[in-house]
N, C-alpha and C positions, 0 to 999 in steps of 0.2 A: 504494500500500500504506500502511495507517495505521501510526502510530508503534508501536502495541501489536503489530501483526502483524510489523513489522520487528524489534522487540525479541524476540519469540518465535522468529522465524526465526534471529536471531543466536544466541540461547541454544541452539537445536536444533543449529546448525552447530558451535558450541563444544563441546557435549556429544558429538557424533559424533567430532569431532577428538580430544578427550581420551580417549574410549573406544578409538580407534585407537592411542593412545599407551600403552594398558594400564590406564587408570584405570577404576574401576567406579562407576557411578552409585548413589548412596545415596538422594538426594532432590532434587527440583527445586522451586524457588520456596518455600523455607521462610520462613514469616511469623511474626513476633512483634510485640509492641507497639513494639519498637525499630527495626524495619525488615524487610528481606527479603534473603535470600541466594539468588542465582540457581541455583547448583548446589552440592551437597554430594557429594563423591566420595571414594572410597578409592584411595589410591596406595600400594600395598604396606602398610606399617605406619602410614601417616599418613592422618589424616582431613583433607580439603582443602576449604576454603570458597572458592568461586570467584565472583568478580564478572565478569560479561560486559558489555563496553562496545562499542558500535558508534558510529562517526562516519562520516557520508557524506563530509565534507570535513574536512581538518586545518587549516583557516584559523585556528581558535582553539585549536589544540593537538590532539594525538592522542587517541584514545579512552582509552588508558591514563592519560594525564595528567589526565583528568577524575575519576579516583579520588583526590580530595583528602583532607586530614586529617579533615574532617567526615564524609565518606562512609566512610572507614576506621574511625572511631570507631563509626559505626552498625553496620558489619559485625561489628566485634569484640563489640559488645553483643548483637547477634542471635546470633552464634556461641556466646557465653557462655550465652545462654538455651537454645539447642539442646543444649548439653552438660549443662546443669542438668536438662533434661527427659529426657535419655538418660544417666543416671549411669554406665552400663556403659562409656561412652566417655571418662570423666574422666581416665583414665591414658594414653590414646592420644595420640601426638604429633599436633599440628595445625599447619596452615599456611594462609596466605592467598595465593591466586593471583589474577591478573587475566588474562583473555583479552580481547585487544583486536582488534577487527575493524574495518578501515577500508575505505572506498571501496565497491567492488562486492561485498563479502563474500567475496572470494577470498583476501584477505590476512589470515591469522590469526597473531597474535603471543601466545604463551603465556608469561607472566611468572611463574615459580615464586618463592615467597617474596617477593611483590611488596612487602609491608610487614610490619613486626613489630608484633604485637598489644600489646606492652608498652612501646612508645616513646611 
């Protein structure tokens, strides 16, 4: 399976998992000049920007650990662009979550509020 297909499969699994937890899908793969957000979902009153990460092996750290400061800043910039282009969402609470999928894609770890946008 190619890396692109593996990534799409991981995103699909994460989306299904989160929907089973009660979140509603708003948009997949939102692109701006600053980057991409894998999933944008609604969790009650909060808009959630979700980064999905998959790692076959944890030799160099877990999938969640790969969401470093640089990636976080790109996600925040992309989320800001999304909110600017959807001004009706400007007053809604937002958060950044990470869904980490390791190994054979059976282990899903959902990290709510994985990082703060203003740190």
